[in-house]
C-alpha positions as CSV (number, residue, x, y, z in Angstrom):
1,M,-65.0,-95.6,59.1
2,H,-65.6,-94.1,55.7
3,T,-62.5,-93.0,53.8
4,P,-63.0,-90.2,51.3
5,V,-61.9,-90.7,47.7
6,I,-59.5,-88.0,46.7
7,R,-58.7,-87.5,43.0
8,Q,-54.9,-87.4,42.7
9,A,-55.3,-84.6,40.1
10,C,-56.9,-82.4,42.7
11,R,-54.3,-82.8,45.3
12,Y,-51.8,-80.0,45.5
13,P,-48.3,-80.0,47.0
14,D,-49.4,-78.0,50.1
15,E,-51.7,-81.0,51.0
16,T,-54.8,-78.8,50.9
17,F,-57.6,-80.9,49.4
18,Y,-59.8,-79.4,46.7
19,S,-62.9,-81.1,45.4
20,L,-62.1,-80.1,41.8
21,D,-59.6,-78.4,39.6
22,P,-61.4,-75.6,37.8
23,F,-59.0,-75.9,34.9
24,R,-60.1,-79.5,34.2
25,V,-63.9,-79.1,33.9
26,P,-65.8,-80.1,32.0
27,T,-64.0,-83.4,31.5
28,R,-64.0,-84.9,28.0
29,A,-66.6,-87.4,29.1
30,A,-68.8,-84.7,30.6
31,W,-68.4,-82.7,27.3
32,R,-69.8,-85.6,25.3
33,I,-72.7,-86.1,27.7
34,G,-73.4,-82.3,27.9
35,G,-73.6,-82.1,24.1
36,R,-76.1,-85.0,24.0
37,L,-78.2,-83.4,26.8
38,A,-78.3,-80.1,24.8
39,D,-79.4,-81.9,21.6
40,A,-82.0,-83.9,23.5
41,M,-83.4,-80.7,25.2
42,I,-83.7,-78.9,21.9
43,G,-85.1,-81.9,20.1
44,K,-87.8,-82.5,22.8
45,Y,-88.8,-78.8,22.8
46,K,-89.0,-78.8,19.0
47,D,-91.1,-82.0,18.9
48,D,-93.5,-80.7,21.6
49,Q,-93.8,-77.1,20.4
50,G,-92.9,-77.2,16.7
51,T,-90.3,-74.5,17.0
52,L,-87.0,-73.7,18.7
53,P,-87.1,-72.2,22.2
54,E,-86.6,-68.4,22.5
55,N,-85.0,-68.7,25.9
56,I,-83.4,-71.4,28.0
57,A,-82.7,-71.0,31.7
58,F,-80.6,-73.1,34.0
59,Y,-80.6,-73.4,37.8
60,W,-77.0,-74.2,38.3
61,M,-75.2,-75.0,41.5
62,A,-71.5,-75.8,42.0
63,S,-72.4,-79.2,43.3
64,D,-73.0,-80.3,39.6
65,I,-69.3,-79.8,38.8
66,M,-68.3,-81.8,41.9
67,S,-70.7,-84.7,41.3
68,A,-70.8,-84.8,37.5
69,D,-67.5,-83.4,36.3
70,G,-69.3,-80.4,34.7
71,E,-72.0,-82.1,32.6
72,M,-74.4,-79.2,33.0
73,L,-71.6,-76.7,32.3
74,A,-70.9,-78.6,29.1
75,E,-74.6,-78.5,28.2
76,M,-74.6,-74.8,28.6
77,F,-71.4,-74.5,26.5
78,A,-73.0,-76.6,23.8
79,L,-76.1,-74.5,23.7
80,L,-74.0,-71.4,23.5
81,G,-72.1,-72.9,20.6
82,V,-68.7,-72.8,22.3
83,E,-66.4,-75.7,23.2
84,P,-63.4,-76.1,25.6
85,V,-59.8,-75.9,24.4
86,W,-58.3,-79.2,25.5
87,L,-54.7,-78.9,26.8
88,S,-52.3,-81.8,27.1
89,N,-52.6,-81.9,30.9
90,G,-56.3,-82.5,30.8
């Protein structure tokens, strides 16, 4: 029988299980990866087209946050030029 892995940080006192804590995404690791993804996307477009893109669109589903700790969210933040405020609790 398969036992699901539960992140302790996502377990609340009422024993209801959540797949993520929205106050902890993107993670710091996802933030680094998202920044690299954004840089790579802009770099490839500039190499291929010789200019910066006028528009960028994402097809974003919530499953990205659950499976990749918010890497795509971090990529979007990086492209917008904003960054998370890291608190001591994560």
